C-alpha positions in Angstrom: 48.8 -34.9 -9.6 46.7 -35.3 -12.8 44.0 -37.0 -10.9 44.0 -34.2 -8.2 43.8 -31.6 -11.0 40.9 -33.4 -12.6 39.1 -33.6 -9.3 39.7 -29.9 -8.7 38.2 -29.1 -12.1 35.2 -31.5 -11.7 34.3 -30.2 -8.2 34.8 -26.6 -9.3 32.3 -27.2 -12.2 29.9 -29.0 -9.9 30.1 -26.4 -7.2 29.8 -23.5 -9.7 26.7 -25.0 -11.3 25.2 -25.6 -7.9 25.8 -22.0 -6.9 24.4 -20.6 -10.1 21.4 -22.9 -9.9 20.8 -21.7 -6.3 21.0 -18.1 -7.5 18.6 -18.8 -10.3 16.3 -20.6 -7.9 16.4 -17.5 -5.6 15.3 -15.1 -8.3 12.6 -17.4 -9.5 11.2 -17.5 -6.0 12.0 -14.0 -4.7 12.4 -11.8 -7.7 15.2 -9.2 -7.9 15.8 -5.5 -7.4 18.1 -3.3 -9.5 18.9 0.4 -9.3 18.5 1.7 -12.9 19.2 5.4 -12.4 21.1 7.6 -10.0 19.3 10.7 -10.9 15.6 11.1 -11.6 15.7 14.8 -11.9 13.3 15.5 -9.1 12.3 13.4 -6.1 9.3 11.4 -7.2 6.8 12.3 -4.4 4.2 12.0 -7.2 4.7 9.5 -10.0 2.5 8.6 -13.0 3.1 6.2 -15.9 3.2 7.7 -19.4 3.3 5.9 -22.8 6.6 5.0 -24.4 8.3 4.0 -21.1 8.2 7.4 -19.6 7.0 8.7 -16.2 5.8 12.0 -14.8 7.3 13.0 -11.5 6.9 16.0 -9.1 8.6 16.9 -5.8 8.5 19.4 -3.1 11.0 22.3 -3.2 14.4 21.7 -1.5 14.7 24.1 1.4 15.6 24.3 5.0 12.7 22.9 6.9 10.8 25.3 9.1 11.5 23.2 12.2 15.2 23.3 11.4 15.8 26.9 10.9 18.4 28.4 13.4 16.9 29.8 16.5 17.6 33.2 18.0 18.9 33.4 21.5 16.4 33.4 24.3 17.4 36.9 25.4 15.7 38.2 22.3 12.4 37.0 23.6 11.9 34.4 20.9 11.4 30.8 21.7 14.3 28.5 20.8 13.7 25.9 18.3 12.6 22.8 20.3 13.5 20.3 17.6 17.2 21.1 18.0 17.1 20.8 21.7 19.0 24.1 21.8 21.9 22.6 19.9 23.3 25.7 18.2 26.1 23.8 16.4 23.5 21.5 14.7 21.3 24.5 13.8 24.3 26.3 12.3 25.2 23.1 10.3 21.7 22.8 8.9 21.6 26.5 7.9 24.7 26.0 5.6 24.4 22.3 4.5 24.2 21.8 0.8 21.2 19.5 1.2 18.9 22.5 2.0 19.7 24.4 -1.1 17.5 24.3 -4.3 17.5 21.1 -6.2 20.9 20.7 -7.9 19.2 19.9 -11.2 17.2 23.1 -11.1 20.4 25.0 -10.3 22.0 23.4 -13.4 19.0 24.2 -15.6 18.8 27.8 -14.3 15.1 27.7 -13.5 12.8 26.5 -10.6 10.4 23.7 -11.1 9.1 20.7 -9.2 8.1 18.7 -12.2 10.2 16.4 -14.5 9.6 13.6 -17.1 11.9 10.6 -17.0 12.6 8.4 -20.0 13.4 5.0 -18.8 14.7 3.8 -22.2 17.3 6.6 -22.5 17.8 6.9 -18.8 17.4 10.7 -19.0 15.2 13.2 -17.3 13.8 16.5 -18.5 12.8 19.2 -16.1 9.5 20.9 -17.0 9.1 24.6 -16.7 5.8 26.2 -15.9 4.7 29.5 -14.4 5.1 30.2 -10.7 3.3 33.3 -9.4 0.8 34.2 -6.7 -2.1 32.9 -8.6 -0.9 29.5 -9.8 1.9 27.0 -9.6 3.5 24.5 -7.1 1.9 21.2 -7.8 3.5 19.4 -4.8 0.8 17.9 -2.5 -1.4 17.3 -5.5 -3.7 14.4 -6.6 -3.2 12.9 -10.0 -5.7 11.0 -12.3 -5.1 9.2 -15.5 -7.8 10.7 -17.8 -9.8 8.9 -20.5 -7.7 10.4 -23.3 -4.4 9.3 -21.7 -3.5 12.7 -20.3 -3.0 13.5 -16.6 -5.2 15.7 -14.5 -3.1 17.2 -11.6 -5.3 18.9 -9.0 -4.4 20.9 -5.9 -1.0 21.6 -4.5 0.9 23.7 -2.0 1.7 27.4 -1.4 4.9 29.3 -0.7 5.1 33.0 0.1 8.2 35.1 -0.4 10.4 32.0 -0.1 14.0 32.1 -1.5 13.6 29.0 -3.6 15.0 30.1 -7.0 18.3 28.7 -8.3 19.9 32.0 -7.4 18.0 32.6 -4.2 15.1 34.4 -5.9 12.1 34.8 -3.6 9.0 33.0 -4.9 5.3 33.4 -4.2 3.3 30.6 -5.5 -0.1 29.0 -4.7 -1.0 25.8 -6.5 -3.7 24.6 -4.1 -6.5 26.1 -6.3 -5.2 24.8 -9.6 -6.5 22.2 -11.9 -3.8 21.4 -14.5 -3.5 19.1 -17.5 -0.3 17.4 -18.3 -0.2 16.6 -22.0 2.7 16.1 -24.5 5.3 17.1 -21.9 3.5 20.4 -20.9 1.8 21.2 -17.6 -1.0 23.7 -18.2 -3.4 25.3 -15.7 -7.1 25.1 -16.7 -8.3 28.7 -16.1 -11.9 27.7 -16.1 -11.6 25.3 -13.3 -10.2 27.1 -10.3 -11.1 25.7 -6.9 -12.5 28.0 -4.2 -10.4 30.5 -2.3 -11.0 32.4 1.0 -8.9 34.9 2.9 -7.9 33.9 6.4 -6.5 35.6 9.5 -2.8 36.7 9.6 -0.3 37.6 7.0 -0.2 35.2 4.1 -2.9 33.2 5.8 -5.5 32.0 3.3 -7.5 28.9 2.7 -7.9 27.6 -0.9 -8.3 24.6 -3.0 -7.0 21.3 -1.8 -3.8 20.0 -0.2 -3.6 16.2 -0.3 -6.7 15.4 -2.3 -7.5 12.1 -4.0 -8.4 12.3 -7.7 -10.0 9.6 -9.8 -11.6 9.2 -13.2 -15.2 8.3 -13.2 -17.0 5.9 -15.6 -18.4 8.9 -17.6 -14.9 10.4 -18.2 -15.4 13.2 -15.7 -13.0 13.4 -12.7 -13.7 13.5 -9.0 -11.4 15.6 -6.8 -12.1 14.4 -3.3 -11.1 15.6 0.2 -7.8 17.2 1.2 -7.4 20.4 3.3 -7.5 24.1 2.5 -4.1 25.1 3.8 -1.9 22.2 5.0 -1.9 19.8 7.9 -3.4 21.9 10.7 -5.0 19.2 12.8 -6.2 21.6 15.5 -7.8 24.0 12.9 -11.2 22.9 11.7 -11.3 25.7 9.1 -8.5 24.0 7.3 -10.7 20.9 6.5 -12.2 20.5 3.1 -14.7 17.6 3.6 -16.1 17.8 0.0 -15.6 16.7 -3.5 -15.7 18.6 -6.8 -16.4 17.1 -10.2 -14.3 18.2 -13.1 -16.4 18.1 -16.3 -14.1 17.1 -19.1 -16.4 18.4 -21.8 -16.6 22.0 -20.5 -13.4 22.1 -18.5 -15.2 23.4 -15.4 -15.8 22.3 -11.8 -19.2 21.6 -10.3 -19.9 23.2 -6.9 -18.5 21.3 -3.9 -20.5 18.4 -2.4 -20.2 17.7 1.3 -18.9 14.3 2.4 -19.9 13.4 5.9 -17.3 10.8 6.6 -14.6 13.3 5.7 -16.1 15.8 8.1 -16.3 13.2 10.9 -12.8 11.9 10.5 -11.0 15.2 10.5 -8.0 15.7 10.9 -6.9 12.1 9.8 -8.9 12.2 6.5 -6.4 13.2 3.8 -5.7 11.3 0.6 -8.9 9.2 1.1 -9.0 5.8 -0.6 -11.4 5.8 -3.5 -12.4 3.2 -6.2 -15.1 3.3 -8.9 -17.5 0.3 -8.2 -18.1 -2.0 -11.1 -21.8 -2.6 -10.5 -23.1 0.9 -9.8 -20.3 3.2 -11.1 -20.5 4.9 -7.7 -17.4 5.5 -5.7 -16.3 3.6 -2.6 -14.2 5.7 -0.2 -12.5 5.3 3.1 -11.3 8.1 5.3 -9.9 7.6 8.7 -11.7 4.4 9.8 -15.0 5.2 8.1 -16.2 4.1 4.7 -19.0 5.1 2.4 -20.3 4.9 -1.1 -20.7 8.2 -3.0 -23.1 8.6 -5.8 -21.7 11.5 -7.9 -24.9 11.7 -10.0 -27.4 11.9 -7.2 -24.9 13.5 -4.9 -25.8 11.2 -2.1 -23.7 9.2 0.5 -24.3 5.8 1.9 -22.4 5.1 5.1 -20.8 1.6 5.2 -19.4 -0.3 8.2 -16.5 1.3 10.1 -13.2 -0.4 10.7 -12.9 -2.1 14.1 -11.4 -0.2 17.0 -8.4 -2.5 17.2 -5.6 -0.3 18.6 -4.4 0.8 15.2 -4.3 4.5 14.1 -6.9 5.6 11.5 -5.9 4.5 8.0 -5.6 7.9 6.3 -2.5 10.2 6.1 -0.3 10.4 8.2 -1.0 6.9 9.6 -1.8 5.1 6.3 -1.1 1.6 5.3 -1.6 0.8 1.7 -4.6 -0.4 -0.3 -5.6 -2.2 -3.6 -8.5 -3.7 -5.4 -8.3 -7.4 -6.1 -8.5 -8.4 -9.8 -12.0 -8.1 -11.3 -12.9 -11.3 -13.3 -15.8 -12.5 -15.3 -15.9 -15.6 -13.2 -16.7 -13.6 -10.0 -19.0 -11.2 -12.0 -16.4 -8.5 -11.5 -17.1 -8.5 -7.7 -14.9 -5.9 -6.1 -12.8 -6.6 -3.0 -10.9 -3.7 -1.5 -7.9 -4.3 0.8 -6.1 -2.1 3.2 -2.8 -3.4 4.8 -0.4 -2.0 7.4 -0.4 1.3 9.2 0.6 2.5 12.6 -0.2 1.0 16.1 -1.3 3.2 18.9 0.8 2.9 22.0 -1.7 3.5 24.8 -5.4 4.4 25.0 -6.8 6.8 22.5 -7.2 9.6 25.1 -4.2 11.4 26.3 -1.9 9.4 24.1 1.8 9.7 24.8 3.4 11.2 21.6 7.1 11.7 21.2 7.7 12.4 24.9 4.7 14.7 25.6 1.0 14.2 26.3 -0.8 15.1 23.0 -4.0 14.4 21.1 -4.4 11.0 19.7 -3.6 12.2 16.2 -0.2 13.8 17.0 3.1 12.5 15.8 4.4 9.2 17.1 7.8 8.4 15.6 8.3 5.5 17.9 4.9 3.8 17.4 5.4 0.4 15.8 3.9 -0.6 12.4 1.2 -3.2 12.2 0.8 -6.2 10.0 -3.0 -6.1 10.2 -4.9 -6.1 6.9 -8.6 -5.9 6.3 -10.7 -6.6 3.2 -14.3 -5.7 2.3 -16.7 -6.3 -0.6 -18.4 -2.9 -0.7 -21.2 -3.9 -3.1 -22.2 -7.0 -1.0 -25.5 -6.8 0.8 -24.0 -6.9 4.2 -20.5 -5.6 3.7 -18.1 -6.4 6.5 -14.4 -5.8 7.2 -12.5 -9.2 7.3 -9.1 -9.2 9.2 -6.0 -11.0 8.1 -2.2 -10.6 8.8 0.5 -10.1 6.3 4.0 -11.5 7.2 5.8 -8.1 7.7 4.5 -5.3 9.8 4.9 -2.0 7.9 3.7 1.6 8.0 3.3 3.6 4.7 3.9 0.7 2.2 2.9 0.7 -1.5 0.9 -2.0 -3.3 1.0 -2.9 -7.0 -1.3 -5.2 -9.0 0.9 -7.6 -11.1 -0.2 -9.2 -14.3 -0.1 -12.7 -12.9 -2.9 -11.8 -10.5 -0.8 -11.3 -7.4 -0.1 -8.1 -5.5 3.3 -6.9 -4.5 3.8 -4.7 -1.4 6.9 -2.5 -1.2 8.7 -0.1 1.1 7.5 1.5 4.3 8.8 1.5 7.8 8.7 -0.6 10.9 8.4 2.5 13.2 6.6 5.8 12.8 4.5 7.1 10.0 4.2 9.7 7.2 4.5 13.4 7.6 7.0 16.2 8.3 9.2 18.4 6.2 12.0 16.8 4.2 14.6 15.5 6.6 12.3 15.7 9.6 12.1 11.9 10.0 8.9 10.6 11.6 9.7 7.1 10.5 12.6 4.6 10.8 13.4 0.9 10.5 12.7 0.6 6.8 11.0 -2.5 5.6 12.8 -3.3 2.4 11.6 -6.8 1.6 8.8 -7.1 -0.9 5.7 -9.2 0.1 3.8 -11.1 -2.6 0.1 -11.7 -2.0 -1.9 -14.2 -4.0 -5.7 -13.6 -3.3 -6.7 -16.8 -5.1 -4.7 -19.0 -2.7 -6.2 -20.4 0.5 -3.0 -22.1 1.7 -1.3 -19.5 3.9 2.2 -20.6 2.9 1.3 -19.8 -0.8 -1.1 -16.9 -0.1 1.7 -14.6 1.5 5.3 -14.8 0.5 8.3 -12.7 1.4 10.4 -11.8 -1.6 13.7 -10.1 -2.4 15.1 -7.1 -0.5 15.3 -3.7 -2.1 18.6 -1.8 -2.2 17.0 1.6 -1.5 14.7 2.2 1.4 11.4 3.9 0.5 9.9 5.9 3.4 7.8 9.1 3.4 7.1 10.5 -0.1 8.0 7.4 -2.0 6.0 6.1 -5.1 5.7 3.1 -7.4 4.1 2.1 -10.6 3.8 -1.0 -12.7 5.8 -0.8 -16.0 4.7 -2.2 -19.3 7.3 -5.0 -19.1 5.8 -6.2 -15.9 8.4 -4.9 -13.5 7.7 -2.3 -10.9 9.4 1.1 -10.8 10.1 2.4 -7.3 11.1 6.1 -6.7 11.2 9.0 -4.3 11.4 9.5 -0.5 12.7 12.6 1.1 13.4 11.3 4.6 16.4 9.2 3.7 18.4 10.7 6.6 16.5 8.5 9.1 19.8 6.8 10.2 22.0 9.9 10.1 20.5 13.3 10.5 23.3 15.0 8.7 22.9 13.0 5.5 21.0 13.8 2.4 17.2 13.3 2.8 16.4 13.5 -0.9 16.3 10.2 -2.9 16.9 10.5 -6.7 17.6 6.9 -7.4 15.2 4.8 -9.4 14.9 1.1 -8.7 13.0 -1.7 -10.4 11.6 -4.9 -9.0 11.4 -7.9 -11.3 8.9 -10.4 -9.9 9.6 -14.2 -10.0 7.8 -14.6 -13.3 10.7 -12.7 -15.0 12.7 -15.9 -14.5 10.4 -18.4 -16.0 12.1 -19.4 -19.3 10.6 -18.9 -22.7 7.9 -16.5 -21.8 5.2 -15.8 -24.4 5.3 -12.5 -26.4 2.7 -10.3 -28.0 3.0 -9.2 -31.6 3.0 -5.5 -30.6 2.8 -4.2 -34.2 -0.5 -6.2 -34.7 -2.0 -5.5 -31.3 -4.9 -3.0 -31.1 -4.2 0.6 -30.1 -7.7 1.5 -29.2 -10.8 -0.5 -28.0 -14.4 0.2 -27.2 -16.4 -1.6 -24.5 -17.6 -5.1 -25.4 -15.5 -5.2 -28.5 -14.2 -8.6 -29.8 -10.5 -8.4 -30.8 -7.5 -10.4 -31.6 -4.6 -10.9 -29.2 -1.7 -11.7 -31.5 1.3 -13.7 -30.3 4.7 -14.1 -31.9 4.7 -17.9 -31.8 2.3 -20.8 -31.7 1.7 -20.8 -27.9 -1.9 -19.8 -28.0 -3.1 -23.1 -26.4 -1.0 -22.4 -23.3 -2.5 -19.0 -22.5 -4.7 -19.3 -19.4 -5.9 -15.7 -19.1 -5.9 -12.3 -20.8 -6.2 -9.1 -18.8 -5.7 -5.4 -18.7 -4.1 -3.3 -16.0 -4.8 0.5 -16.0 -1.9 2.9 -16.1 -1.0 3.9 -12.5 -0.3 7.1 -10.6 1.2 7.0 -7.2 1.7 9.2 -4.1 1.4 8.8 -0.3 0.7 5.0 -0.5 -2.2 5.5 -2.9 -2.4 4.2 -6.5 -6.1 4.4 -7.1 -5.7 4.6 -10.9 -4.4 1.1 -11.1 -7.0 -1.6 -11.7 -6.7 -5.2 -12.9 -9.6 -6.6 -15.1 -9.6 -10.1 -16.6 -11.1 -10.4 -20.1 -13.2 -13.2 -21.6 -11.3 -15.5 -23.9 -13.8 -16.5 -26.6 -11.5 -18.6 -28.8 -8.0 -20.0 -28.7 -5.8 -20.2 -31.9 -2.2 -21.4 -32.4 -0.7 -17.9 -32.4 -3.6 -15.8 -31.4 -6.7 -15.5 -29.3 -10.1 -14.0 -29.7 -10.9 -11.9 -26.7 -13.7 -9.5 -25.6 -13.0 -6.2 -23.9 -14.7 -5.3 -20.6 -18.5 -4.9 -20.7 -18.5 -1.2 -19.6 -16.8 1.8 -18.1 -18.0 0.9 -14.6 -15.9 -2.2 -14.7 -13.0 -0.6 -16.5 -12.9 3.2 -16.3 -11.7 4.9 -19.5 -8.1 5.6 -20.1 -4.8 3.9 -21.0 -4.4 0.2 -20.1 -1.7 -2.4 -20.5 -2.8 -5.6 -22.3 -1.5 -8.8 -20.8 -1.6 -12.5 -21.6 -0.4 -15.1 -19.1 0.3 -18.7 -19.8 -0.6 -21.8 -17.8 2.7 -21.6 -15.9 1.9 -18.1 -14.7 4.3 -16.4 -17.1 3.1 -13.1 -18.5 4.1 -11.9 -22.0 7.5 -10.1 -22.0 6.0 -6.8 -23.0 2.4 -5.6 -22.7 0.6 -3.6 -25.4 -0.9 -0.2 -24.5 -4.5 0.3 -25.5 -6.8 3.2 -25.0 -10.2 2.1 -23.8 -13.2 4.5 -24.3 -16.9 4.3 -25.0 -16.6 6.5 -28.1 -13.6 4.6 -29.6 -14.5 3.1 -33.0 -13.7 -0.4 -34.1 -15.5 -3.5 -35.5 -15.5 -6.9 -33.9 -12.6 -9.1 -35.2 -13.3 -11.7 -37.8 -12.5 -15.3 -36.6 -12.7 -18.5 -38.6 -13.8 -21.7 -37.0 -10.9 -23.4 -38.6 -8.5 -21.3 -36.5 -9.9 -22.6 -33.3 -8.0 -25.1 -31.1 -8.5 -26.5 -27.7 -6.5 -24.9 -24.8 -4.0 -27.0 -23.0 -5.1 -28.3 -19.6 -3.8 -26.5 -16.6 -0.7 -28.2 -15.1 -0.8 -29.3 -11.5 -0.2 -26.5 -9.0 -1.0 -24.0 -11.7 -1.9 -21.4 -9.1 1.9 -21.2 -8.5 3.2 -18.8 -11.1 6.5 -20.8 -11.2 5.0 -24.3 -11.2 7.2 -26.6 -13.1 10.0 -24.0 -13.3 11.6 -23.6 -9.9 14.7 -25.7 -9.3 14.1 -27.3 -5.9 16.8 -28.7 -3.6 16.2 -31.3 -1.0 18.3 -31.3 2.2 20.4 -34.1 0.6 21.1 -31.9 -2.4 22.1 -29.0 -0.1 24.3 -31.4 1.9 25.9 -32.7 -1.2 26.8 -29.2 -2.4 28.2 -28.3 1.0 30.3 -31.4 1.1 31.5 -30.8 -2.4 32.5 -27.3 -1.4 34.4 -28.6 1.6 36.3 -31.1 -0.4 37.0 -28.5 -3.1 38.5 -26.1 -0.6 40.7 -28.9 0.8 42.0 -29.8 -2.7 42.7 -26.3 -3.8 
């Protein structure tokens, strides 16, 4: 009996250790997801990183969707609501369901808003009150840019006329499409000197103004480009609604330049909203893609150079509502900061482009297709190359409307999206289903396909239309939003208030390096030599230092984010001498996260926030030759961020654990 008891104990220990080792191995390979909050205050349709572990969020008002309002009997002469298929019981339910009342948090606060700030450290949100009237308001459907001084510019929005949206059913008239706003120190303020154009239109409450679904980016000179969008909302059969132009917000005068026409936006209407846009590191011009057409815009000369179109490959045009996601590969001194733009995923067509079958009816090619399958197709382009071409590649999971995040180890993480359908529709009107919850990790430096694309952990919360994501300063990714969460049960709540984080595999590399945050610089100018201080003598193990720009996310876009590697000039035991980027074309001004990554691919446990601007002051750091040491050689397989860390099991190991488990069960 004593021997049996000893064997039980020994096998239990062995089995438990094997189980825990396998769990650790899984996290070190796949990463992990964790829900960190049940209530973000508002649904994060728009999300932007703020200093001190805070984020800005804005949503759309919670209301009964137009397509779901109860119909009146045919005898009245009014057409029944087709969405409900003349199901009066379902229409009656929707009219009284609690989901279609004002946001519960607004009701509790006693005022209407679509904006909140969430403090991740305290796990608390604060609703932000700002004016709603006929001349301003409603920032939903906006574009956000991280500005040079670290504030947010929020441009465009939506309109509501005499809608009962107040916490007590008050009727609200608000038009935010014309507005340019600044979010600073927790306050959202309209810029009265920068109102976008307005024009009256036919019909009651019908007008065309400003921008709905624009892209907004900070330029190298600190001004801001407000690009594209439409002048009312998505009216694909109405060319008057299109706004195929950009306006430049001048930060010095807080005014807007007259609109400049963009031909590719005009040619790709109606699938041209939220165009992709990146500042190019060589010229400072702007690469943009709308629909399947790309161009380079010169905001100084106000010219446009048409680049090569995407191939006609049976995939819907890559702008809203059929978007995939996009990112810019890390810019490095070794490749002379050569930009490579990627687009991944989207929506397959189902038949020929003409007379395409859409949701049971013959419709134009751009009409809704909730049953169209997602695509795994990706394309990349080097827009500053002499003969730029789109290069195809496949990712391992087909997905529509995913989100991409640049990680500090140089990889890119792709989140969320759907296996069917696409973006669009009122809250609860689900045009997408079959959520794709597993993260995909892409390593652009790898040529081995098994290492280049990897499937990681599975999120707990699906993220479909109106989801968002940003990189946090600890290297995890915050995922938020989605107001189509009733895709599986039409009578469930569509509004997603849970926040989830993804911790990539590098979180589970032991003994990660750390920055001395108190000694790290707070501001930098371009070309400045500065010290990266560490908390221990691991300087020789650091293989690269980089900065990643604060992100802002909506509708699969995060064009604020940008990963720039820095030159390491000297290695020391507990510090490095590093040079900031050569200019604002390479690294547009604003708030950035400072990262150091060791030769195992382990980033520091917490980045430092620095503000990078041309007019920041600061002298080059002083470095003594006696402080210099030689960096450690890179270990074998150093491209693998977990090289030398992952616990690997052979088939014999796995068999041994299985046999031990069987014996254990027999003995217990």
